[in-house]
SERO-351563 format. One record per residue (C-alpha): residue in one letter; x, y, z. Coordinates in nm, 2 decimals, padded with zeros to 4 digits. Example, Ala and Ser with C-alpha at 12.3 -4.5 7.8 and 13.67 -1.06 7.14 Angstrom:
SERO-351563
LUMNU  aa       x       y       z
LUMNU   a   01.23  -00.45   00.78
LUMNU   s   01.37  -00.11   00.71
end
This chain:
SERO-351563
LUMNU  aa       x       y       z
LUMNU   m  -02.59  -02.51  -01.32
LUMNU   s  -02.64  -02.61  -00.95
LUMNU   d  -02.43  -02.49  -00.65
LUMNU   p  -02.13  -02.69  -00.54
LUMNU   k  -02.19  -02.89  -00.22
LUMNU   l  -01.99  -03.06   00.06
LUMNU   e  -02.08  -03.40   00.19
LUMNU   i  -01.95  -03.41   00.55
LUMNU   t  -01.92  -03.73   00.75
LUMNU   t  -01.85  -03.71   01.13
LUMNU   g  -01.88  -04.05   01.30
LUMNU   d  -02.21  -04.21   01.19
LUMNU   r  -02.36  -03.88   01.08
LUMNU   t  -02.35  -03.75   00.72
LUMNU   i  -02.49  -03.42   00.60
LUMNU   v  -02.48  -03.24   00.27
LUMNU   t  -02.44  -02.86   00.28
LUMNU   p  -02.42  -02.62  -00.01
LUMNU   l  -02.12  -02.39  -00.03
LUMNU   r  -02.17  -02.02   00.00
LUMNU   p  -02.08  -01.79  -00.29
LUMNU   g  -01.71  -01.71  -00.27
LUMNU   l  -01.59  -01.83   00.07
LUMNU   t  -01.72  -02.09   00.32
LUMNU   r  -01.56  -02.10   00.66
LUMNU   i  -01.55  -02.43   00.85
LUMNU   g  -01.45  -02.44   01.22
LUMNU   a  -01.55  -02.51   01.58
LUMNU   p  -01.91  -02.45   01.71
LUMNU   g  -01.95  -02.09   01.84
LUMNU   s  -01.65  -01.95   01.65
LUMNU   r  -01.70  -01.61   01.51
LUMNU   g  -01.78  -01.60   01.14
LUMNU   v  -01.79  -01.98   01.09
LUMNU   h  -02.05  -02.10   00.84
LUMNU   v  -02.01  -02.48   00.89
LUMNU   e  -01.95  -02.61   01.25
LUMNU   i  -01.76  -02.93   01.32
LUMNU   e  -01.76  -03.08   01.66
LUMNU   g  -01.42  -03.10   01.82
LUMNU   a  -01.25  -02.89   01.56
LUMNU   a  -00.96  -02.68   01.67
LUMNU   g  -00.88  -02.43   01.39
LUMNU   e  -01.04  -02.32   01.07
LUMNU   l  -01.07  -02.43   00.71
LUMNU   h  -01.16  -02.21   00.41
LUMNU   v  -01.34  -02.36   00.11
LUMNU   w  -01.35  -02.14  -00.21
LUMNU   d  -01.59  -02.21  -00.49
LUMNU   e  -01.42  -02.02  -00.77
LUMNU   p  -01.17  -02.17  -00.83
LUMNU   p  -01.26  -02.47  -00.60
LUMNU   k  -00.99  -02.49  -00.33
LUMNU   v  -00.96  -02.58   00.04
LUMNU   v  -00.71  -02.40   00.26
LUMNU   r  -00.61  -02.47   00.62
LUMNU   v  -00.60  -02.13   00.79
LUMNU   r  -00.55  -02.21   01.16
LUMNU   g  -00.51  -02.52   01.38
LUMNU   d  -00.26  -02.80   01.43
LUMNU   d  -00.47  -03.08   01.28
LUMNU   a  -00.34  -03.18   00.94
LUMNU   l  -00.54  -03.13   00.62
LUMNU   i  -00.53  -03.45   00.41
LUMNU   v  -00.65  -03.42   00.04
LUMNU   d  -00.67  -03.74  -00.15
LUMNU   g  -00.42  -03.90   00.09
LUMNU   d  -00.16  -03.62   00.09
LUMNU   m  -00.10  -03.39   00.38
LUMNU   v  -00.11  -03.03   00.24
LUMNU   e  -00.18  -02.67   00.35
LUMNU   e  -00.41  -02.61   00.06
LUMNU   g  -00.54  -02.82  -00.23
LUMNU   d  -00.75  -02.79  -00.54
LUMNU   l  -01.09  -02.94  -00.55
LUMNU   a  -01.27  -03.13  -00.83
LUMNU   g  -01.58  -03.34  -00.85
LUMNU   g  -01.54  -03.63  -00.60
LUMNU   t  -01.23  -03.50  -00.42
LUMNU   v  -01.22  -03.63  -00.07
LUMNU   f  -01.03  -03.46   00.22
LUMNU   a  -01.01  -03.51   00.59
LUMNU   w  -00.96  -03.26   00.88
LUMNU   c  -01.02  -03.28   01.26
LUMNU   g  -01.17  -03.63   01.24
LUMNU   a  -01.43  -03.53   00.98
LUMNU   k  -01.44  -03.65   00.62
LUMNU   f  -01.54  -03.42   00.34
LUMNU   r  -01.64  -03.50  -00.02
LUMNU   f  -01.66  -03.21  -00.27
LUMNU   e  -01.95  -03.23  -00.52
LUMNU   a  -01.89  -03.01  -00.82
LUMNU   p  -02.20  -02.84  -00.98
LUMNU   a  -02.35  -03.05  -01.26
LUMNU   a  -02.33  -02.88  -01.59
LUMNU   v  -02.65  -02.87  -01.80
LUMNU   l  -02.58  -02.97  -02.16
LUMNU   e  -02.80  -02.83  -02.43
LUMNU   e  -02.81  -02.96  -02.78
LUMNU   i  -02.71  -02.68  -03.02
LUMNU   v  -02.84  -02.73  -03.37
LUMNU   e  -02.63  -02.56  -03.63
LUMNU   e  -02.74  -02.49  -03.98
LUMNU   a  -02.54  -02.64  -04.25
LUMNU   p  -02.33  -02.38  -04.42
LUMNU   a  -02.43  -02.28  -04.78
LUMNU   p  -02.21  -02.44  -05.04
LUMNU   r  -01.94  -02.20  -05.16
LUMNU   p  -01.93  -02.13  -05.53
LUMNU   q  -01.66  -02.30  -05.73
LUMNU   v  -01.40  -02.06  -05.85
LUMNU   a  -01.15  -02.16  -06.12
LUMNU   v  -00.80  -02.11  -06.00
LUMNU   a  -00.53  -02.07  -06.26
LUMNU   s  -00.24  -02.31  -06.23
LUMNU   r   00.08  -02.18  -06.10
LUMNU   p   00.38  -02.17  -06.33
LUMNU   a   00.64  -02.43  -06.27
LUMNU   p   00.93  -02.31  -06.05
LUMNU   v   01.24  -02.19  -06.23
LUMNU   a   01.56  -02.37  -06.12
LUMNU   l   01.83  -02.13  -06.01
LUMNU   p   02.18  -02.18  -06.14
LUMNU   s   02.42  -02.33  -05.89
LUMNU   s   02.62  -02.00  -05.87
LUMNU   a   02.32  -01.80  -05.75
LUMNU   p   02.35  -01.68  -05.39
LUMNU   p   02.10  -01.83  -05.14
LUMNU   p   01.80  -01.62  -05.04
LUMNU   p   01.86  -01.40  -04.73
LUMNU   a   01.76  -01.54  -04.40
LUMNU   p   01.45  -01.38  -04.24
LUMNU   p   01.54  -01.12  -03.97
LUMNU   a   01.54  -01.23  -03.61
LUMNU   p   01.23  -01.13  -03.42
LUMNU   s   01.28  -00.82  -03.20
LUMNU   g   01.20  -00.80  -02.83
LUMNU   p   01.27  -01.03  -02.55
LUMNU   t   01.30  -01.40  -02.62
LUMNU   e   01.12  -01.68  -02.44
LUMNU   a   01.43  -01.75  -02.23
LUMNU   v   01.42  -01.40  -02.09
LUMNU   h   01.05  -01.43  -02.00
LUMNU   g   01.11  -01.76  -01.84
LUMNU   d   01.38  -01.64  -01.62
LUMNU   r   01.17  -01.56  -01.32
LUMNU   v   01.21  -01.62  -00.95
LUMNU   q   00.97  -01.88  -00.82
LUMNU   l   00.82  -01.80  -00.47
LUMNU   d   00.69  -02.06  -00.24
LUMNU   g   00.60  -02.10   00.13
LUMNU   a   00.63  -01.79   00.35
LUMNU   e   00.77  -01.58   00.06
LUMNU   l   00.46  -01.64  -00.15
LUMNU   v   00.22  -01.57   00.14
LUMNU   a   00.41  -01.25   00.22
LUMNU   w   00.40  -01.14  -00.15
LUMNU   r   00.02  -01.20  -00.17
LUMNU   r  -00.04  -01.00   00.15
LUMNU   m   00.17  -00.70   00.04
LUMNU   a   00.03  -00.71  -00.32
LUMNU   a  -00.33  -00.71  -00.20
LUMNU   g  -00.27  -00.42   00.04
LUMNU   m  -00.10  -00.21  -00.22
LUMNU   l  -00.38  -00.28  -00.47
LUMNU   v  -00.64  -00.15  -00.22
LUMNU   e  -00.42   00.15  -00.14
LUMNU   l  -00.39   00.25  -00.51
LUMNU   n  -00.77   00.19  -00.57
LUMNU   l  -00.68  -00.09  -00.82
LUMNU   a  -00.86  -00.37  -00.63
LUMNU   e  -01.21  -00.49  -00.71
LUMNU   k  -01.45  -00.26  -00.51
LUMNU   r  -01.68  -00.53  -00.37
LUMNU   a  -01.39  -00.74  -00.24
LUMNU   t  -01.23  -00.43  -00.08
LUMNU   k  -01.56  -00.34   00.10
LUMNU   r  -01.62  -00.70   00.20
LUMNU   w  -01.28  -00.73   00.38
LUMNU   q  -01.30  -00.38   00.52
LUMNU   s  -01.62  -00.48   00.69
LUMNU   a  -01.46  -00.81   00.81
LUMNU   v  -01.18  -00.60   00.97
LUMNU   m  -01.43  -00.39   01.15
LUMNU   e  -01.62  -00.70   01.27
LUMNU   r  -01.29  -00.86   01.39
LUMNU   e  -01.32  -01.14   01.14
LUMNU   w  -00.99  -01.05   00.97
LUMNU   d  -00.80  -01.32   00.78
LUMNU   p  -00.50  -01.19   00.59
LUMNU   d  -00.45  -01.49   00.37
LUMNU   a  -00.81  -01.52   00.27
LUMNU   a  -00.83  -01.14   00.21
LUMNU   a  -00.52  -01.15  -00.01
LUMNU   r  -00.65  -01.44  -00.21
LUMNU   d  -00.99  -01.29  -00.26
LUMNU   i  -00.85  -00.95  -00.36
LUMNU   l  -00.59  -01.08  -00.60
LUMNU   t  -00.83  -01.32  -00.76
LUMNU   s  -01.10  -01.06  -00.81
LUMNU   s  -00.87  -00.79  -00.93
LUMNU   g  -00.74  -00.97  -01.24
LUMNU   d  -00.42  -00.84  -01.38
LUMNU   a  -00.41  -00.52  -01.17
LUMNU   t  -00.06  -00.61  -01.05
LUMNU   s   00.07  -00.53  -01.40
LUMNU   d  -00.03  -00.16  -01.36
LUMNU   p   00.27   00.08  -01.36
LUMNU   r   00.14   00.24  -01.04
LUMNU   f   00.17  -00.09  -00.86
LUMNU   l   00.54  -00.13  -00.95
LUMNU   e   00.61   00.23  -00.86
LUMNU   r   00.44   00.19  -00.52
LUMNU   a   00.64  -00.13  -00.46
LUMNU   g   00.96   00.06  -00.52
LUMNU   r   00.87   00.34  -00.28
LUMNU   l   00.77   00.09  -00.02
LUMNU   e   01.10  -00.09  -00.05
LUMNU   r   01.29   00.24  -00.01
LUMNU   d   01.09   00.33   00.30
LUMNU   l   01.16  -00.01   00.45
LUMNU   l   01.53   00.02   00.38
LUMNU   m   01.54   00.36   00.55
LUMNU   a   01.31   00.27   00.84
LUMNU   s   01.60   00.20   01.08
LUMNU   f   01.72   00.56   01.03
LUMNU   q   01.39   00.70   01.14
LUMNU   r   01.35   00.53   01.48
LUMNU   g   01.56   00.47   01.80
LUMNU   v   01.86   00.67   01.91
LUMNU   k   01.97   00.75   01.56
LUMNU   g   01.63   00.87   01.45
LUMNU   a   01.59   01.09   01.77
LUMNU   s   01.94   01.25   01.73
LUMNU   r   01.86   01.31   01.36
LUMNU   r   01.53   01.48   01.45
LUMNU   a   01.71   01.69   01.72
LUMNU   r   01.97   01.80   01.47
LUMNU   g   01.70   01.89   01.22
LUMNU   a   01.52   02.09   01.49
LUMNU   a   01.84   02.27   01.59
LUMNU   r   01.91   02.36   01.23
LUMNU   n   01.56   02.49   01.18
LUMNU   t   01.58   02.70   01.50
LUMNU   t   01.92   02.85   01.40
LUMNU   a   01.80   02.93   01.05
LUMNU   f   01.49   03.10   01.20
LUMNU   l   01.70   03.32   01.43
LUMNU   v   01.95   03.41   01.16
LUMNU   a   01.67   03.50   00.92
LUMNU   n   01.51   03.73   01.18
LUMNU   v   01.84   03.90   01.27
LUMNU   i   01.91   03.97   00.90
LUMNU   a   01.55   04.11   00.86
LUMNU   i   01.59   04.34   01.16
LUMNU   a   01.93   04.46   01.04
LUMNU   c   01.79   04.54   00.70
LUMNU   y   01.49   04.74   00.84
LUMNU   s   01.73   04.93   01.08
LUMNU   a   01.96   05.02   00.79
LUMNU   i   01.67   05.15   00.58
LUMNU   i   01.54   05.37   00.87
LUMNU   l   01.89   05.50   00.94
LUMNU   a   01.94   05.59   00.57
LUMNU   l   01.61   05.78   00.57
LUMNU   l   01.71   05.98   00.89
LUMNU   i   02.04   06.07   00.74
LUMNU   l   01.88   06.18   00.42
LUMNU   a   01.63   06.40   00.61
LUMNU   r   01.91   06.56   00.81
LUMNU   v   02.13   06.64   00.51
LUMNU   k   01.86   06.75   00.27
LUMNU   y   01.60   06.91   00.49
LUMNU   d   01.80   07.00   00.80
LUMNU   w   01.56   06.80   01.01
LUMNU   s   01.65   06.58   01.31
LUMNU   l   01.48   06.38   01.58
LUMNU   d   01.69   06.54   01.85
LUMNU   g   01.44   06.82   01.92
LUMNU   i   01.15   06.58   01.93
LUMNU   i   01.34   06.34   02.17
LUMNU   d   01.44   06.63   02.40
LUMNU   r   01.08   06.76   02.43
LUMNU   m   00.95   06.41   02.50
LUMNU   v   01.21   06.37   02.78
LUMNU   d   01.13   06.71   02.93
LUMNU   a   00.76   06.63   02.92
LUMNU   v   00.79   06.30   03.09
LUMNU   t   01.06   06.35   03.35
LUMNU   p   01.07   06.72   03.48
LUMNU   g   00.98   06.62   03.84
LUMNU   l   01.21   06.32   03.84
LUMNU   l   01.51   06.53   03.75
LUMNU   a   01.42   06.80   04.01
LUMNU   a   01.37   06.57   04.31
LUMNU   p   01.73   06.43   04.31
LUMNU   t   01.87   06.78   04.27
LUMNU   s   01.69   06.92   04.58
LUMNU   l   01.78   06.61   04.78
LUMNU   l   02.15   06.66   04.70
LUMNU   t   02.14   07.03   04.80
LUMNU   a   01.98   06.94   05.14
LUMNU   l   02.25   06.68   05.21
LUMNU   l   02.53   06.93   05.13
LUMNU   d   02.37   07.18   05.38
LUMNU   l   02.37   06.92   05.65
LUMNU   l   02.74   06.83   05.62
LUMNU   p   02.87   07.14   05.82
LUMNU   a   02.63   07.06   06.11
LUMNU   l   02.74   06.70   06.13
LUMNU   r   03.10   06.80   06.16
end
């Protein structure tokens, strides 16, 4: 099987270029990451090879596929589309047919089958056979009752779903690394990344972890207004005040408990062993302040002696 190709006609010039595996980017000359350059283009087209599809990513020029103006369209062999004054023709890969010779099956042995007995007619008074039970589980109507997304809602869902798959490590590894490198090289395209990740990840969106993460994300977005602005600042201040008050109360209670324990031990030593800290405290005071107590006393005596002379 050969590679798909694009036949591009601009003015009197026609070229045929093979598509790259996965994504081929078409845009203006000199644009970052563009694989096929079109003179005078203002915007960018993405052409995917599996499944074949063309998507207008940027630009005001209309994308016309088989005469219809669209944002994206499926491609088949011979599909013609126009964009920015250029005409494109998609050439699907030619399939190689091989003749497969099958051996004729061996004849099956003939087995004699006994004839079935003739059915016995039931009397008219016999009750009819019971009806088969109804199948359990959801019916087709329940499965078919789904909300159809289109336009901006579908684009937003694809972007969010692709991001959550990468966050939960449910996305295909090569697609994840490819678009992480594109972000680092500033070639980020959210729609192309979402399409590539969702396509390569199969049915990963049916994983229970995906639905659980979607619920938590919805809750966080619902409560986001309470976490920012004046309300969020006042809420954080109240939380900090509560934490500070709780810290102080806890320390006061701890110090009171320690003091009560020490006081109980001192009372027990005084009652049972006739031992007190008074003597120790007195000796410490006498050792530290004998001169300090004597100096004020001598000064007071000198002043009293001077009083008669001053009169």
